[in-house]
C-alpha positions, -999 to 999 in steps of 0.1 A, spaced: 382 -294 12 389 -292 50 419 -280 68 448 -303 74 451 -312 111 480 -328 128 464 -355 150 494 -359 172 491 -322 182 454 -325 188 460 -355 211 486 -335 230 462 -305 233 434 -327 245 457 -344 271 469 -310 284 433 -298 287 423 -329 307 453 -327 329 446 -290 336 410 -297 345 420 -326 368 446 -303 385 419 -276 390 395 -301 405 423 -315 428 433 -280 440 397 -273 449 393 -307 467 426 -310 485 442 -276 484 448 -258 517 458 -222 523 491 -213 539 473 -201 570 457 -235 574 490 -252 571 506 -229 596 478 -235 621 482 -272 618 520 -270 623 515 -248 654 490 -272 668 514 -301 662 542 -282 679 520 -274 709 511 -310 713 547 -322 710 558 -296 737 530 -308 760 541 -345 756 578 -337 760 570 -318 792 550 -347 806 576 -374 798 591 -393 827 628 -402 828 633 -439 822 662 -441 847 641 -430 877 614 -456 871 636 -486 876 634 -505 908 663 -524 921 657 -554 943 
């Protein structure tokens, strides 16, 4: 005679294992290190500063006739 198995628990274990493997796969595909995120944030800030410095005032561009 075999062991008694609670099928509900087996389904939960299987679902957790699948979720864990999916999470591992996604971390490898889409994960980025903190250094990479900081580098992107610094590049974005540098671009924004350059654009703000080159912005013209809208009041000085109007021509009155």
